[in-house]
N, C-alpha and C positions, 0 to 999 in steps of 0.2 A: 235759284237757290243762292243764298249768301255763301261767301267763301273767305277763308283766311287769306290775307294778302302779304303779310310780312311778319317777321318776328320783331316785336317791340322791345322786349327785355327777357332776360333769363335771370331767374332767382336761384341762387345757390345758398344752401345752409352751411355755415362755417362754425367751427368750435371756438375760435378766437378771432374776433372781428379785427382787432388791430394788426395781428399777424397776417391775416388774409389781405387786408387793405394794403399792407406794405408789399406783399407779393404781387398783387395785381397792378399796383401803381409802379413799383420799382422794377419788377422783372418783365412785365408785359406792357408797360408804358401807358396804362389806362389813366384817363383823367377823372379825378373825383368830381362829382357834381352834387348839388344839394338834393337831399332826400326829404320826404315828407316828415312831419313831426310825430313819428310813430313812438309808442311807449316801450319799444324794445330796440336792442342794438341793431343798426342797419347802416349801410353805406351804398350809395349809387355811383356807378362809373359810366362814363361815356365810351362806347365802343367806336361808334361813328355818328354821323348826323341823325341817323334813324334808330339806332339800337343802343340798349343799355344793359349793364350787368348790375344786378342787385344782390348784395351780400347781406345775410341776416344771421345772427348768432342764435343757435338753438342747440339743445342736446339731442339732435337727431343722428341717424346713422347714414353714411354715404353709400351710394350705389357702387357695386364692383365694376360694372360695364357701362352703365348709363353715363353720358358725357355730353358736353357741348364742344363744338369745333370752332376755333378761331383761326382765321387766316392771318398770318404775320407778315410783316414787310421784309424781314431778314431772317430766313429760316436757318442760315448758317450760324449767325450770332446766337440766335435763340437755342439752337441745338447744343452748341458747346457750353452755353451758360446753364442750360437745364441738366446737362450731363455733369457739369461741375457741382451743381447743387444736389445731385443724386436723386432727382425727382422723376426721371424717365421711368415709366412703369410698363414693362413688356408682358406682364401677366394677363391682363384682360383681353387685349387685341393683338398681341404679338409685338415683334420688333419694329423699329423704325423702318419705314418702307417708302418706296416710290410707287405711287399709284399708276395704273395704265395710262391715264391722261396727263401724267407728268409731275404733279405735285408730290412733294415729300410730306409724309404724315408721321407724327409721333404722338404718344400719349404720355402725359405727365400728371402728377398729383399735386394739387395745391396744398398749403400747410394743414388744411382740415381734412384732406383725403379725397376731395372732389376730383374726378377724372376730367381732364381737358385734352382734347385733340388739338394739336397745333399743326397747321398746314401752310405750305407755300403756295404761291400762284403756280399754275401749270408751266409757265415759261421762266420761272426763277432759275438763276444760275446757282448750281449746287456745288459746294466745296467738295472736290473729289475725295477728300479724306473721310467724309461722312460715309461714302460707299465702302470704305475699307474698315470702318470702325466696328467693334464687336457688337454694338447695339443695332447695327443695320443688317437686314436680311432682304434679299431680292424677292419679288413676287408679292401677291396679295396674301392677306391672312387666311389661313386654312384652319378651320376648327376641328375637322375630322368627324363632324356630325352627319355629313352627307344628306342633309335635308335642304332641298333646293327650292322650297316655296318662296314666293315673293316676286317682285318686279325686278328683273335682272337683265343686263345687256352687256355685251363686250364693248359697247360705246358709252358706258356710264361715265358721269363726270360729277364733280362737286361744284363745277363752275358753269352754270347755265348761260350766263351772259356771253361766254365765249363760243357758244354753239350757234 
């Protein structure tokens, strides 16, 4: 049986291409790369050597909880900058948290309302002031739904290369 082997790109719908491009380039340090000659507003960004982010402008509606997760190289700088911008969103998945395997995770909204999870490496040194900030809560997110279906483990991780 054939199988998926990696994510090539993620496509996000944005309401204002220029505003979105500025956010991903200036705030998350993504490099713009050439896009195909589509007849609609679009921009491609390099995430790493194998993965891309595609932005495309449409009059669509964003998802409340659906998101993509990006590992960042400096969670401390990103945290304080996202807080300064007022884009940390604690409503869909709760407060900024440290996951059981070590990384910090937070959820932010881009200028079009797309939800992004930003995560540190498991061994990243975390600014102790983040743990004292009002946007941080210890423990994993609890929805209160008490529906435990799915594949779960106390040894779960976002980082399979480290296993």
